[in-house]
C-alpha positions in Angstrom: 25.8 -102.4 53.1 25.8 -100.4 56.3 25.8 -101.6 59.9 23.9 -104.8 60.7 22.0 -105.2 63.9 23.4 -107.9 66.2 21.1 -110.3 68.2 20.5 -109.3 71.8 18.8 -112.6 73.0 18.7 -116.3 72.1 15.3 -115.7 70.4 16.7 -112.8 68.3 19.7 -115.0 67.3 17.2 -117.3 65.6 15.3 -114.5 63.9 17.9 -111.9 62.9 19.4 -112.5 59.5 22.9 -112.0 58.2 24.0 -109.6 55.4 23.9 -112.2 52.7 20.4 -113.1 53.6 19.4 -109.5 53.6 20.8 -108.9 50.1 19.1 -112.1 48.8 15.8 -110.9 50.3 15.8 -107.5 48.7 17.0 -108.7 45.3 15.1 -112.0 44.6 11.9 -112.6 42.8 9.1 -112.0 43.5 10.0 -108.4 43.9 8.6 -106.8 47.0 7.3 -103.2 47.4 9.4 -101.0 49.6 7.9 -98.4 52.0 10.0 -95.3 52.0 9.7 -92.7 54.9 11.0 -89.2 54.8 10.7 -86.3 57.2 8.4 -83.5 56.2 9.2 -79.8 57.1 6.6 -79.9 59.9 8.4 -82.8 61.6 5.9 -85.5 60.6 6.8 -88.3 58.2 5.7 -89.1 54.7 5.6 -92.8 53.8 5.0 -94.1 50.3 5.1 -97.5 48.6 7.7 -97.7 45.8 9.3 -100.0 43.3 13.0 -100.2 43.8 16.1 -102.1 42.9 19.1 -102.8 45.2 22.6 -102.1 44.0 25.9 -102.0 45.8 24.5 -100.9 49.2 21.7 -98.6 48.0 18.0 -98.6 47.0 17.3 -97.0 43.7 13.8 -95.7 43.0 12.3 -94.3 39.8 10.5 -91.0 40.6 10.1 -87.3 39.8 11.8 -84.8 42.1 8.7 -82.5 42.1 6.7 -85.2 43.9 6.3 -84.6 47.6 8.4 -87.5 49.0 11.5 -86.8 46.8 11.2 -83.1 47.6 11.3 -84.0 51.3 14.2 -86.4 50.7 16.1 -83.5 49.0 15.4 -81.2 51.9 16.1 -83.7 54.7 18.9 -85.7 53.1 17.8 -89.0 54.8 15.2 -91.7 54.5 14.2 -94.9 56.1 12.7 -98.0 54.5 10.9 -101.3 55.1 10.6 -104.2 52.7 8.4 -107.0 54.0 6.6 -110.1 53.0 2.8 -110.2 53.2 2.7 -114.0 53.7 4.2 -116.4 56.3 6.9 -116.3 57.6 6.6 -112.5 57.2 10.3 -111.8 56.8 11.3 -108.2 56.6 14.3 -105.8 56.2 14.4 -102.3 57.5 17.0 -99.6 57.2 17.9 -96.0 56.9 20.5 -93.8 55.4 21.4 -90.7 53.4 19.5 -90.1 50.2 19.7 -88.0 47.1 17.6 -87.5 44.0 19.6 -87.8 40.8 18.9 -87.0 37.1 20.6 -87.6 33.8 24.2 -86.6 33.9 24.5 -87.9 37.5 23.1 -91.4 36.7 22.0 -93.2 33.6 18.2 -92.6 34.2 17.0 -94.7 31.2 19.1 -97.7 32.3 17.9 -97.4 35.9 14.3 -97.2 34.8 14.6 -100.3 32.7 16.3 -102.3 35.6 13.7 -101.2 38.1 10.7 -101.9 35.8 12.2 -105.3 34.9 11.8 -106.4 38.5 8.0 -105.8 38.5 6.7 -106.0 34.9 6.7 -108.8 32.3 9.2 -108.0 29.6 6.4 -107.9 26.9 4.7 -105.0 28.8 7.7 -103.1 30.1 8.2 -100.7 27.1 4.5 -99.7 27.2 4.6 -99.2 30.9 7.8 -97.0 30.8 6.3 -94.9 28.0 3.2 -94.3 30.1 5.3 -92.8 32.8 7.9 -91.1 30.6 7.6 -87.8 32.5 9.3 -89.4 35.5 13.0 -88.6 34.9 14.7 -88.9 38.3 16.2 -91.6 40.4 16.2 -91.5 44.2 19.2 -93.2 45.8 19.1 -94.2 49.4 22.3 -95.5 50.9 21.9 -98.3 53.4 24.0 -96.9 56.2 22.0 -99.1 58.7 20.0 -102.2 57.9 18.4 -104.9 59.9 16.3 -108.0 59.0 14.4 -110.8 60.6 13.3 -114.2 59.3 10.0 -114.6 61.2 7.4 -112.0 61.9 4.8 -112.0 64.6 
């Protein structure tokens, strides 16, 4: 995992979480949706909700490189993300880092698809779901060169 924000005030000391808490938050059930933001050629950002899995300092996302956001990721080489709860205490993790889009030969796409889908879909439904989206054959990988989290939203 990349750099971790350090608290700046006593209140922040109570709210900012440590690296182990961040890893637990992004890997435990129930799986949360990540919002990925990438720069577009015109300087604005494109933000999309995605399913992901966290592995060894990176977010992995099942996608297709011809979609808009992966194309922007390929062109810019960087992305930011936010993973947040939608219920109290509204914990969240944000981060950013370099990103790439990988295909078979660079990564085991079938294995990654199965691992990502297993975080969100009941095992009895996973095979049917994967078959429905079989045209998606790429994996975006965003390294977490910087990450921060908090244990209480406002």
